[in-house]
Each structure stands twice: as C-alpha cells, then as structure tokens.
mmCIF file of the protein (N, C-alpha, C, O) and its ligand, coordinates in Angstrom:
data_MODEL
# 
_entry.id   MODEL 
# 
loop_
_entity.id 
_entity.type 
_entity.pdbx_number_of_molecules 
1 polymer     1 
2 non-polymer 1 
# 
_entity_poly.entity_id                      1 
_entity_poly.type                           'polypeptide(L)' 
_entity_poly.nstd_linkage                   no 
_entity_poly.nstd_monomer                   no 
_entity_poly.pdbx_seq_one_letter_code       MSYQCLNCGKQVDLDLKAAKKIQCSYCGYRILEKLRPPVAKRLSAV 
_entity_poly.pdbx_seq_one_letter_code_can   MSYQCLNCGKQVDLDLKAAKKIQCSYCGYRILEKLRPPVAKRLSAV 
_entity_poly.pdbx_strand_id                 A 
# 
loop_
_entity_poly_seq.entity_id 
_entity_poly_seq.num 
_entity_poly_seq.mon_id 
_entity_poly_seq.hetero 
1 1  MET n 
1 2  SER n 
1 3  TYR n 
1 4  GLN n 
1 5  CYS n 
1 6  LEU n 
1 7  ASN n 
1 8  CYS n 
1 9  GLY n 
1 10 LYS n 
1 11 GLN n 
1 12 VAL n 
1 13 ASP n 
1 14 LEU n 
1 15 ASP n 
1 16 LEU n 
1 17 LYS n 
1 18 ALA n 
1 19 ALA n 
1 20 LYS n 
1 21 LYS n 
1 22 ILE n 
1 23 GLN n 
1 24 CYS n 
1 25 SER n 
1 26 TYR n 
1 27 CYS n 
1 28 GLY n 
1 29 TYR n 
1 30 ARG n 
1 31 ILE n 
1 32 LEU n 
1 33 GLU n 
1 34 LYS n 
1 35 LEU n 
1 36 ARG n 
1 37 PRO n 
1 38 PRO n 
1 39 VAL n 
1 40 ALA n 
1 41 LYS n 
1 42 ARG n 
1 43 LEU n 
1 44 SER n 
1 45 ALA n 
1 46 VAL n 
# 
loop_
_struct_asym.id 
_struct_asym.entity_id 
A 1 
B 2 
# 
loop_
_chem_comp.id 
_chem_comp.type 
_chem_comp.mon_nstd_flag 
ALA 'L-peptide linking' y 
ARG 'L-peptide linking' y 
ASN 'L-peptide linking' y 
ASP 'L-peptide linking' y 
CYS 'L-peptide linking' y 
GLN 'L-peptide linking' y 
GLU 'L-peptide linking' y 
GLY 'peptide linking'   y 
ILE 'L-peptide linking' y 
LEU 'L-peptide linking' y 
LYS 'L-peptide linking' y 
MET 'L-peptide linking' y 
PRO 'L-peptide linking' y 
SER 'L-peptide linking' y 
TYR 'L-peptide linking' y 
VAL 'L-peptide linking' y 
ZN  non-polymer         . 
# 
_pdbx_entity_nonpoly.entity_id   2 
_pdbx_entity_nonpoly.name        ? 
_pdbx_entity_nonpoly.comp_id     ZN 
# 
_pdbx_nonpoly_scheme.asym_id         B 
_pdbx_nonpoly_scheme.entity_id       2 
_pdbx_nonpoly_scheme.mon_id          ZN 
_pdbx_nonpoly_scheme.ndb_seq_num     1 
_pdbx_nonpoly_scheme.pdb_seq_num     101 
_pdbx_nonpoly_scheme.auth_seq_num    101 
_pdbx_nonpoly_scheme.pdb_mon_id      ZN 
_pdbx_nonpoly_scheme.auth_mon_id     ZN 
_pdbx_nonpoly_scheme.pdb_strand_id   A 
_pdbx_nonpoly_scheme.pdb_ins_code    . 
# 
loop_
_atom_site.group_PDB 
_atom_site.id 
_atom_site.type_symbol 
_atom_site.label_atom_id 
_atom_site.label_alt_id 
_atom_site.label_comp_id 
_atom_site.label_asym_id 
_atom_site.label_entity_id 
_atom_site.label_seq_id 
_atom_site.pdbx_PDB_ins_code 
_atom_site.Cartn_x 
_atom_site.Cartn_y 
_atom_site.Cartn_z 
_atom_site.occupancy 
_atom_site.B_iso_or_equiv 
_atom_site.pdbx_formal_charge 
_atom_site.auth_seq_id 
_atom_site.auth_comp_id 
_atom_site.auth_asym_id 
_atom_site.auth_atom_id 
_atom_site.pdbx_PDB_model_num 
ATOM   1   N  N  . MET A 1 1  ? -3.198  -12.285 25.805 1.00 0.00 ? 1   MET A N  1 
ATOM   2   C  CA . MET A 1 1  ? -2.877  -13.512 26.535 1.00 0.00 ? 1   MET A CA 1 
ATOM   3   C  C  . MET A 1 1  ? -1.383  -13.763 26.466 1.00 0.00 ? 1   MET A C  1 
ATOM   4   O  O  . MET A 1 1  ? -0.785  -13.665 25.394 1.00 0.00 ? 1   MET A O  1 
ATOM   5   N  N  . SER A 1 2  ? -0.785  -14.081 27.577 1.00 0.00 ? 2   SER A N  1 
ATOM   6   C  CA . SER A 1 2  ? 0.652   -14.307 27.611 1.00 0.00 ? 2   SER A CA 1 
ATOM   7   C  C  . SER A 1 2  ? 0.959   -15.801 27.642 1.00 0.00 ? 2   SER A C  1 
ATOM   8   O  O  . SER A 1 2  ? 0.290   -16.589 28.311 1.00 0.00 ? 2   SER A O  1 
ATOM   9   N  N  . TYR A 1 3  ? 1.985   -16.149 26.902 1.00 0.00 ? 3   TYR A N  1 
ATOM   10  C  CA . TYR A 1 3  ? 2.425   -17.534 26.855 1.00 0.00 ? 3   TYR A CA 1 
ATOM   11  C  C  . TYR A 1 3  ? 3.922   -17.563 27.083 1.00 0.00 ? 3   TYR A C  1 
ATOM   12  O  O  . TYR A 1 3  ? 4.633   -16.594 26.816 1.00 0.00 ? 3   TYR A O  1 
ATOM   13  N  N  . GLN A 1 4  ? 4.382   -18.694 27.580 1.00 0.00 ? 4   GLN A N  1 
ATOM   14  C  CA . GLN A 1 4  ? 5.806   -18.869 27.738 1.00 0.00 ? 4   GLN A CA 1 
ATOM   15  C  C  . GLN A 1 4  ? 6.266   -19.983 26.817 1.00 0.00 ? 4   GLN A C  1 
ATOM   16  O  O  . GLN A 1 4  ? 5.703   -21.078 26.808 1.00 0.00 ? 4   GLN A O  1 
ATOM   17  N  N  . CYS A 1 5  ? 7.283   -19.690 26.055 1.00 0.00 ? 5   CYS A N  1 
ATOM   18  C  CA . CYS A 1 5  ? 7.827   -20.681 25.137 1.00 0.00 ? 5   CYS A CA 1 
ATOM   19  C  C  . CYS A 1 5  ? 8.534   -21.772 25.938 1.00 0.00 ? 5   CYS A C  1 
ATOM   20  O  O  . CYS A 1 5  ? 9.335   -21.495 26.831 1.00 0.00 ? 5   CYS A O  1 
ATOM   21  N  N  . LEU A 1 6  ? 8.218   -23.005 25.597 1.00 0.00 ? 6   LEU A N  1 
ATOM   22  C  CA . LEU A 1 6  ? 8.828   -24.115 26.335 1.00 0.00 ? 6   LEU A CA 1 
ATOM   23  C  C  . LEU A 1 6  ? 10.231  -24.414 25.830 1.00 0.00 ? 6   LEU A C  1 
ATOM   24  O  O  . LEU A 1 6  ? 10.953  -25.212 26.427 1.00 0.00 ? 6   LEU A O  1 
ATOM   25  N  N  . ASN A 1 7  ? 10.611  -23.788 24.752 1.00 0.00 ? 7   ASN A N  1 
ATOM   26  C  CA . ASN A 1 7  ? 11.943  -24.017 24.201 1.00 0.00 ? 7   ASN A CA 1 
ATOM   27  C  C  . ASN A 1 7  ? 12.937  -22.990 24.730 1.00 0.00 ? 7   ASN A C  1 
ATOM   28  O  O  . ASN A 1 7  ? 13.962  -23.356 25.306 1.00 0.00 ? 7   ASN A O  1 
ATOM   29  N  N  . CYS A 1 8  ? 12.638  -21.707 24.538 1.00 0.00 ? 8   CYS A N  1 
ATOM   30  C  CA . CYS A 1 8  ? 13.597  -20.671 24.924 1.00 0.00 ? 8   CYS A CA 1 
ATOM   31  C  C  . CYS A 1 8  ? 13.196  -19.969 26.207 1.00 0.00 ? 8   CYS A C  1 
ATOM   32  O  O  . CYS A 1 8  ? 13.990  -19.223 26.780 1.00 0.00 ? 8   CYS A O  1 
ATOM   33  N  N  . GLY A 1 9  ? 11.963  -20.200 26.666 1.00 0.00 ? 9   GLY A N  1 
ATOM   34  C  CA . GLY A 1 9  ? 11.539  -19.633 27.935 1.00 0.00 ? 9   GLY A CA 1 
ATOM   35  C  C  . GLY A 1 9  ? 11.124  -18.183 27.877 1.00 0.00 ? 9   GLY A C  1 
ATOM   36  O  O  . GLY A 1 9  ? 10.844  -17.574 28.910 1.00 0.00 ? 9   GLY A O  1 
ATOM   37  N  N  . LYS A 1 10 ? 11.081  -17.620 26.678 1.00 0.00 ? 10  LYS A N  1 
ATOM   38  C  CA . LYS A 1 10 ? 10.667  -16.229 26.547 1.00 0.00 ? 10  LYS A CA 1 
ATOM   39  C  C  . LYS A 1 10 ? 9.163   -16.116 26.733 1.00 0.00 ? 10  LYS A C  1 
ATOM   40  O  O  . LYS A 1 10 ? 8.407   -17.048 26.459 1.00 0.00 ? 10  LYS A O  1 
ATOM   41  N  N  . GLN A 1 11 ? 8.758   -14.958 27.201 1.00 0.00 ? 11  GLN A N  1 
ATOM   42  C  CA . GLN A 1 11 ? 7.335   -14.707 27.331 1.00 0.00 ? 11  GLN A CA 1 
ATOM   43  C  C  . GLN A 1 11 ? 6.820   -14.031 26.071 1.00 0.00 ? 11  GLN A C  1 
ATOM   44  O  O  . GLN A 1 11 ? 7.366   -13.027 25.614 1.00 0.00 ? 11  GLN A O  1 
ATOM   45  N  N  . VAL A 1 12 ? 5.771   -14.598 25.527 1.00 0.00 ? 12  VAL A N  1 
ATOM   46  C  CA . VAL A 1 12 ? 5.254   -14.118 24.255 1.00 0.00 ? 12  VAL A CA 1 
ATOM   47  C  C  . VAL A 1 12 ? 3.796   -13.728 24.423 1.00 0.00 ? 12  VAL A C  1 
ATOM   48  O  O  . VAL A 1 12 ? 2.998   -14.484 24.977 1.00 0.00 ? 12  VAL A O  1 
ATOM   49  N  N  . ASP A 1 13 ? 3.464   -12.560 23.948 1.00 0.00 ? 13  ASP A N  1 
ATOM   50  C  CA . ASP A 1 13 ? 2.067   -12.148 23.963 1.00 0.00 ? 13  ASP A CA 1 
ATOM   51  C  C  . ASP A 1 13 ? 1.427   -12.487 22.627 1.00 0.00 ? 13  ASP A C  1 
ATOM   52  O  O  . ASP A 1 13 ? 1.881   -12.040 21.574 1.00 0.00 ? 13  ASP A O  1 
ATOM   53  N  N  . LEU A 1 14 ? 0.384   -13.269 22.685 1.00 0.00 ? 14  LEU A N  1 
ATOM   54  C  CA . LEU A 1 14 ? -0.292  -13.661 21.454 1.00 0.00 ? 14  LEU A CA 1 
ATOM   55  C  C  . LEU A 1 14 ? -1.779  -13.365 21.556 1.00 0.00 ? 14  LEU A C  1 
ATOM   56  O  O  . LEU A 1 14 ? -2.416  -13.579 22.587 1.00 0.00 ? 14  LEU A O  1 
ATOM   57  N  N  . ASP A 1 15 ? -2.297  -12.870 20.459 1.00 0.00 ? 15  ASP A N  1 
ATOM   58  C  CA . ASP A 1 15 ? -3.739  -12.719 20.362 1.00 0.00 ? 15  ASP A CA 1 
ATOM   59  C  C  . ASP A 1 15 ? -4.249  -13.819 19.448 1.00 0.00 ? 15  ASP A C  1 
ATOM   60  O  O  . ASP A 1 15 ? -4.046  -13.796 18.234 1.00 0.00 ? 15  ASP A O  1 
ATOM   61  N  N  . LEU A 1 16 ? -4.905  -14.765 20.056 1.00 0.00 ? 16  LEU A N  1 
ATOM   62  C  CA . LEU A 1 16 ? -5.305  -15.942 19.281 1.00 0.00 ? 16  LEU A CA 1 
ATOM   63  C  C  . LEU A 1 16 ? -6.322  -15.609 18.198 1.00 0.00 ? 16  LEU A C  1 
ATOM   64  O  O  . LEU A 1 16 ? -6.460  -16.339 17.216 1.00 0.00 ? 16  LEU A O  1 
ATOM   65  N  N  . LYS A 1 17 ? -7.019  -14.521 18.382 1.00 0.00 ? 17  LYS A N  1 
ATOM   66  C  CA . LYS A 1 17 ? -7.992  -14.145 17.365 1.00 0.00 ? 17  LYS A CA 1 
ATOM   67  C  C  . LYS A 1 17 ? -7.298  -13.571 16.135 1.00 0.00 ? 17  LYS A C  1 
ATOM   68  O  O  . LYS A 1 17 ? -7.783  -13.695 15.011 1.00 0.00 ? 17  LYS A O  1 
ATOM   69  N  N  . ALA A 1 18 ? -6.167  -12.950 16.373 1.00 0.00 ? 18  ALA A N  1 
ATOM   70  C  CA . ALA A 1 18 ? -5.428  -12.354 15.266 1.00 0.00 ? 18  ALA A CA 1 
ATOM   71  C  C  . ALA A 1 18 ? -4.429  -13.340 14.676 1.00 0.00 ? 18  ALA A C  1 
ATOM   72  O  O  . ALA A 1 18 ? -4.244  -13.412 13.461 1.00 0.00 ? 18  ALA A O  1 
ATOM   73  N  N  . ALA A 1 19 ? -3.792  -14.093 15.561 1.00 0.00 ? 19  ALA A N  1 
ATOM   74  C  CA . ALA A 1 19 ? -2.806  -15.057 15.084 1.00 0.00 ? 19  ALA A CA 1 
ATOM   75  C  C  . ALA A 1 19 ? -3.464  -16.403 14.848 1.00 0.00 ? 19  ALA A C  1 
ATOM   76  O  O  . ALA A 1 19 ? -4.150  -16.937 15.720 1.00 0.00 ? 19  ALA A O  1 
ATOM   77  N  N  . LYS A 1 20 ? -3.253  -16.931 13.689 1.00 0.00 ? 20  LYS A N  1 
ATOM   78  C  CA . LYS A 1 20 ? -3.907  -18.199 13.365 1.00 0.00 ? 20  LYS A CA 1 
ATOM   79  C  C  . LYS A 1 20 ? -3.155  -19.386 13.930 1.00 0.00 ? 20  LYS A C  1 
ATOM   80  O  O  . LYS A 1 20 ? -3.701  -20.484 14.042 1.00 0.00 ? 20  LYS A O  1 
ATOM   81  N  N  . LYS A 1 21 ? -1.920  -19.165 14.280 1.00 0.00 ? 21  LYS A N  1 
ATOM   82  C  CA . LYS A 1 21 ? -1.158  -20.254 14.861 1.00 0.00 ? 21  LYS A CA 1 
ATOM   83  C  C  . LYS A 1 21 ? -0.328  -19.739 16.027 1.00 0.00 ? 21  LYS A C  1 
ATOM   84  O  O  . LYS A 1 21 ? 0.112   -18.589 16.062 1.00 0.00 ? 21  LYS A O  1 
ATOM   85  N  N  . ILE A 1 22 ? -0.139  -20.631 16.965 1.00 0.00 ? 22  ILE A N  1 
ATOM   86  C  CA . ILE A 1 22 ? 0.683   -20.281 18.110 1.00 0.00 ? 22  ILE A CA 1 
ATOM   87  C  C  . ILE A 1 22 ? 2.131   -20.608 17.791 1.00 0.00 ? 22  ILE A C  1 
ATOM   88  O  O  . ILE A 1 22 ? 2.482   -21.746 17.481 1.00 0.00 ? 22  ILE A O  1 
ATOM   89  N  N  . GLN A 1 23 ? 2.949   -19.588 17.874 1.00 0.00 ? 23  GLN A N  1 
ATOM   90  C  CA . GLN A 1 23 ? 4.363   -19.807 17.592 1.00 0.00 ? 23  GLN A CA 1 
ATOM   91  C  C  . GLN A 1 23 ? 5.169   -18.760 18.337 1.00 0.00 ? 23  GLN A C  1 
ATOM   92  O  O  . GLN A 1 23 ? 4.798   -17.588 18.384 1.00 0.00 ? 23  GLN A O  1 
ATOM   93  N  N  . CYS A 1 24 ? 6.268   -19.195 18.913 1.00 0.00 ? 24  CYS A N  1 
ATOM   94  C  CA . CYS A 1 24 ? 7.157   -18.269 19.591 1.00 0.00 ? 24  CYS A CA 1 
ATOM   95  C  C  . CYS A 1 24 ? 7.754   -17.302 18.586 1.00 0.00 ? 24  CYS A C  1 
ATOM   96  O  O  . CYS A 1 24 ? 8.282   -17.709 17.551 1.00 0.00 ? 24  CYS A O  1 
ATOM   97  N  N  . SER A 1 25 ? 7.666   -16.021 18.901 1.00 0.00 ? 25  SER A N  1 
ATOM   98  C  CA . SER A 1 25 ? 8.168   -15.017 17.966 1.00 0.00 ? 25  SER A CA 1 
ATOM   99  C  C  . SER A 1 25 ? 9.680   -14.871 18.059 1.00 0.00 ? 25  SER A C  1 
ATOM   100 O  O  . SER A 1 25 ? 10.283  -14.150 17.264 1.00 0.00 ? 25  SER A O  1 
ATOM   101 N  N  . TYR A 1 26 ? 10.292  -15.542 19.015 1.00 0.00 ? 26  TYR A N  1 
ATOM   102 C  CA . TYR A 1 26 ? 11.748  -15.451 19.181 1.00 0.00 ? 26  TYR A CA 1 
ATOM   103 C  C  . TYR A 1 26 ? 12.460  -16.610 18.494 1.00 0.00 ? 26  TYR A C  1 
ATOM   104 O  O  . TYR A 1 26 ? 13.414  -16.406 17.743 1.00 0.00 ? 26  TYR A O  1 
ATOM   105 N  N  . CYS A 1 27 ? 11.988  -17.832 18.758 1.00 0.00 ? 27  CYS A N  1 
ATOM   106 C  CA . CYS A 1 27 ? 12.697  -18.990 18.223 1.00 0.00 ? 27  CYS A CA 1 
ATOM   107 C  C  . CYS A 1 27 ? 11.847  -19.803 17.257 1.00 0.00 ? 27  CYS A C  1 
ATOM   108 O  O  . CYS A 1 27 ? 12.352  -20.706 16.590 1.00 0.00 ? 27  CYS A O  1 
ATOM   109 N  N  . GLY A 1 28 ? 10.567  -19.488 17.180 1.00 0.00 ? 28  GLY A N  1 
ATOM   110 C  CA . GLY A 1 28 ? 9.715   -20.192 16.232 1.00 0.00 ? 28  GLY A CA 1 
ATOM   111 C  C  . GLY A 1 28 ? 9.150   -21.498 16.759 1.00 0.00 ? 28  GLY A C  1 
ATOM   112 O  O  . GLY A 1 28 ? 8.477   -22.231 16.035 1.00 0.00 ? 28  GLY A O  1 
ATOM   113 N  N  . TYR A 1 29 ? 9.426   -21.785 18.018 1.00 0.00 ? 29  TYR A N  1 
ATOM   114 C  CA . TYR A 1 29 ? 8.912   -23.008 18.616 1.00 0.00 ? 29  TYR A CA 1 
ATOM   115 C  C  . TYR A 1 29 ? 7.393   -22.929 18.735 1.00 0.00 ? 29  TYR A C  1 
ATOM   116 O  O  . TYR A 1 29 ? 6.824   -21.856 18.939 1.00 0.00 ? 29  TYR A O  1 
ATOM   117 N  N  . ARG A 1 30 ? 6.765   -24.065 18.607 1.00 0.00 ? 30  ARG A N  1 
ATOM   118 C  CA . ARG A 1 30 ? 5.301   -24.040 18.522 1.00 0.00 ? 30  ARG A CA 1 
ATOM   119 C  C  . ARG A 1 30 ? 4.603   -24.531 19.777 1.00 0.00 ? 30  ARG A C  1 
ATOM   120 O  O  . ARG A 1 30 ? 3.373   -24.572 19.827 1.00 0.00 ? 30  ARG A O  1 
ATOM   121 N  N  . ILE A 1 31 ? 5.355   -24.896 20.766 1.00 0.00 ? 31  ILE A N  1 
ATOM   122 C  CA . ILE A 1 31 ? 4.723   -25.357 21.995 1.00 0.00 ? 31  ILE A CA 1 
ATOM   123 C  C  . ILE A 1 31 ? 4.901   -24.289 23.066 1.00 0.00 ? 31  ILE A C  1 
ATOM   124 O  O  . ILE A 1 31 ? 5.998   -24.056 23.573 1.00 0.00 ? 31  ILE A O  1 
ATOM   125 N  N  . LEU A 1 32 ? 3.802   -23.661 23.385 1.00 0.00 ? 32  LEU A N  1 
ATOM   126 C  CA . LEU A 1 32 ? 3.836   -22.586 24.366 1.00 0.00 ? 32  LEU A CA 1 
ATOM   127 C  C  . LEU A 1 32 ? 2.902   -22.930 25.519 1.00 0.00 ? 32  LEU A C  1 
ATOM   128 O  O  . LEU A 1 32 ? 1.857   -23.557 25.346 1.00 0.00 ? 32  LEU A O  1 
ATOM   129 N  N  . GLU A 1 33 ? 3.319   -22.498 26.689 1.00 0.00 ? 33  GLU A N  1 
ATOM   130 C  CA . GLU A 1 33 ? 2.506   -22.752 27.863 1.00 0.00 ? 33  GLU A CA 1 
ATOM   131 C  C  . GLU A 1 33 ? 1.773   -21.481 28.254 1.00 0.00 ? 33  GLU A C  1 
ATOM   132 O  O  . GLU A 1 33 ? 2.363   -20.402 28.315 1.00 0.00 ? 33  GLU A O  1 
ATOM   133 N  N  . LYS A 1 34 ? 0.505   -21.618 28.512 1.00 0.00 ? 34  LYS A N  1 
ATOM   134 C  CA . LYS A 1 34 ? -0.279  -20.457 28.887 1.00 0.00 ? 34  LYS A CA 1 
ATOM   135 C  C  . LYS A 1 34 ? 0.100   -19.996 30.283 1.00 0.00 ? 34  LYS A C  1 
ATOM   136 O  O  . LYS A 1 34 ? 0.181   -20.790 31.220 1.00 0.00 ? 34  LYS A O  1 
ATOM   137 N  N  . LEU A 1 35 ? 0.328   -18.708 30.398 1.00 0.00 ? 35  LEU A N  1 
ATOM   138 C  CA . LEU A 1 35 ? 0.696   -18.159 31.706 1.00 0.00 ? 35  LEU A CA 1 
ATOM   139 C  C  . LEU A 1 35 ? -0.553  -17.687 32.426 1.00 0.00 ? 35  LEU A C  1 
ATOM   140 O  O  . LEU A 1 35 ? -1.394  -16.983 31.867 1.00 0.00 ? 35  LEU A O  1 
ATOM   141 N  N  . ARG A 1 36 ? -0.647  -18.092 33.669 1.00 0.00 ? 36  ARG A N  1 
ATOM   142 C  CA . ARG A 1 36 ? -1.781  -17.636 34.460 1.00 0.00 ? 36  ARG A CA 1 
ATOM   143 C  C  . ARG A 1 36 ? -1.366  -16.443 35.302 1.00 0.00 ? 36  ARG A C  1 
ATOM   144 O  O  . ARG A 1 36 ? -0.247  -16.393 35.813 1.00 0.00 ? 36  ARG A O  1 
ATOM   145 N  N  . PRO A 1 37 ? -2.242  -15.512 35.442 1.00 0.00 ? 37  PRO A N  1 
ATOM   146 C  CA . PRO A 1 37 ? -1.968  -14.405 36.362 1.00 0.00 ? 37  PRO A CA 1 
ATOM   147 C  C  . PRO A 1 37 ? -1.890  -14.949 37.784 1.00 0.00 ? 37  PRO A C  1 
ATOM   148 O  O  . PRO A 1 37 ? -2.580  -15.912 38.120 1.00 0.00 ? 37  PRO A O  1 
ATOM   149 N  N  . PRO A 1 38 ? -1.046  -14.333 38.629 1.00 0.00 ? 38  PRO A N  1 
ATOM   150 C  CA . PRO A 1 38 ? -0.832  -14.832 39.990 1.00 0.00 ? 38  PRO A CA 1 
ATOM   151 C  C  . PRO A 1 38 ? -2.112  -14.860 40.809 1.00 0.00 ? 38  PRO A C  1 
ATOM   152 O  O  . PRO A 1 38 ? -2.316  -15.768 41.616 1.00 0.00 ? 38  PRO A O  1 
ATOM   153 N  N  . VAL A 1 39 ? -2.960  -13.889 40.610 1.00 0.00 ? 39  VAL A N  1 
ATOM   154 C  CA . VAL A 1 39 ? -4.235  -13.900 41.324 1.00 0.00 ? 39  VAL A CA 1 
ATOM   155 C  C  . VAL A 1 39 ? -5.311  -14.389 40.370 1.00 0.00 ? 39  VAL A C  1 
ATOM   156 O  O  . VAL A 1 39 ? -5.677  -13.709 39.411 1.00 0.00 ? 39  VAL A O  1 
ATOM   157 N  N  . ALA A 1 40 ? -5.796  -15.555 40.649 1.00 0.00 ? 40  ALA A N  1 
ATOM   158 C  CA . ALA A 1 40 ? -6.770  -16.169 39.756 1.00 0.00 ? 40  ALA A CA 1 
ATOM   159 C  C  . ALA A 1 40 ? -8.171  -15.716 40.114 1.00 0.00 ? 40  ALA A C  1 
ATOM   160 O  O  . ALA A 1 40 ? -8.636  -15.889 41.240 1.00 0.00 ? 40  ALA A O  1 
ATOM   161 N  N  . LYS A 1 41 ? -8.817  -15.145 39.146 1.00 0.00 ? 41  LYS A N  1 
ATOM   162 C  CA . LYS A 1 41 ? -10.221 -14.822 39.352 1.00 0.00 ? 41  LYS A CA 1 
ATOM   163 C  C  . LYS A 1 41 ? -11.040 -16.071 39.106 1.00 0.00 ? 41  LYS A C  1 
ATOM   164 O  O  . LYS A 1 41 ? -10.749 -16.869 38.215 1.00 0.00 ? 41  LYS A O  1 
ATOM   165 N  N  . ARG A 1 42 ? -12.027 -16.212 39.883 1.00 0.00 ? 42  ARG A N  1 
ATOM   166 C  CA . ARG A 1 42 ? -12.849 -17.396 39.717 1.00 0.00 ? 42  ARG A CA 1 
ATOM   167 C  C  . ARG A 1 42 ? -14.011 -17.070 38.792 1.00 0.00 ? 42  ARG A C  1 
ATOM   168 O  O  . ARG A 1 42 ? -14.877 -16.254 39.106 1.00 0.00 ? 42  ARG A O  1 
ATOM   169 N  N  . LEU A 1 43 ? -14.000 -17.720 37.663 1.00 0.00 ? 43  LEU A N  1 
ATOM   170 C  CA . LEU A 1 43 ? -15.036 -17.453 36.685 1.00 0.00 ? 43  LEU A CA 1 
ATOM   171 C  C  . LEU A 1 43 ? -15.972 -18.647 36.581 1.00 0.00 ? 43  LEU A C  1 
ATOM   172 O  O  . LEU A 1 43 ? -15.537 -19.799 36.572 1.00 0.00 ? 43  LEU A O  1 
ATOM   173 N  N  . SER A 1 44 ? -17.190 -18.368 36.507 1.00 0.00 ? 44  SER A N  1 
ATOM   174 C  CA . SER A 1 44 ? -18.138 -19.455 36.347 1.00 0.00 ? 44  SER A CA 1 
ATOM   175 C  C  . SER A 1 44 ? -18.143 -19.926 34.896 1.00 0.00 ? 44  SER A C  1 
ATOM   176 O  O  . SER A 1 44 ? -18.003 -19.132 33.965 1.00 0.00 ? 44  SER A O  1 
ATOM   177 N  N  . ALA A 1 45 ? -18.302 -21.189 34.733 1.00 0.00 ? 45  ALA A N  1 
ATOM   178 C  CA . ALA A 1 45 ? -18.289 -21.741 33.390 1.00 0.00 ? 45  ALA A CA 1 
ATOM   179 C  C  . ALA A 1 45 ? -19.521 -21.279 32.615 1.00 0.00 ? 45  ALA A C  1 
ATOM   180 O  O  . ALA A 1 45 ? -20.632 -21.211 33.140 1.00 0.00 ? 45  ALA A O  1 
ATOM   181 N  N  . VAL A 1 46 ? -19.279 -20.970 31.365 1.00 0.00 ? 46  VAL A N  1 
ATOM   182 C  CA . VAL A 1 46 ? -20.403 -20.522 30.541 1.00 0.00 ? 46  VAL A CA 1 
ATOM   183 C  C  . VAL A 1 46 ? -21.073 -21.724 29.895 1.00 0.00 ? 46  VAL A C  1 
ATOM   184 O  O  . VAL A 1 46 ? -22.046 -21.566 29.157 1.00 0.00 ? 46  VAL A O  1 
HETATM 185 ZN ZN . ZN  B 2 .  ? 10.928  -19.566 21.934 1.00 0.00 2 101 ZN  A ZN 1 
# 
C-alpha cells in the first residue's frame, strides 16, 4: 500500500501488517495520506 507523507510529500510504501505504526520513513512524520490507484476497481463491501 502506498502512502504520501503530508509533511515532506514523499511516497512511502508501508505494509500495515508488518509495520505496527504508520510513519514516514524519510522525515518521521506520522500523518500519511493513502494513495489511490488512478483506475479504481469497484469492490463490493464484505
Ligand atoms: Zn515525510
């Protein structure tokens, strides 16, 4: 899953299952925005 740091704007790949906390690996900022792929697949809610 790709996230964009709201502080430095870098794109960070995080595996939430492996990483216990979301944190920018460049600046250490903790607020990241989830990046959506340009073509959104429509998934039915489980
Ligand atoms: Zn950052």
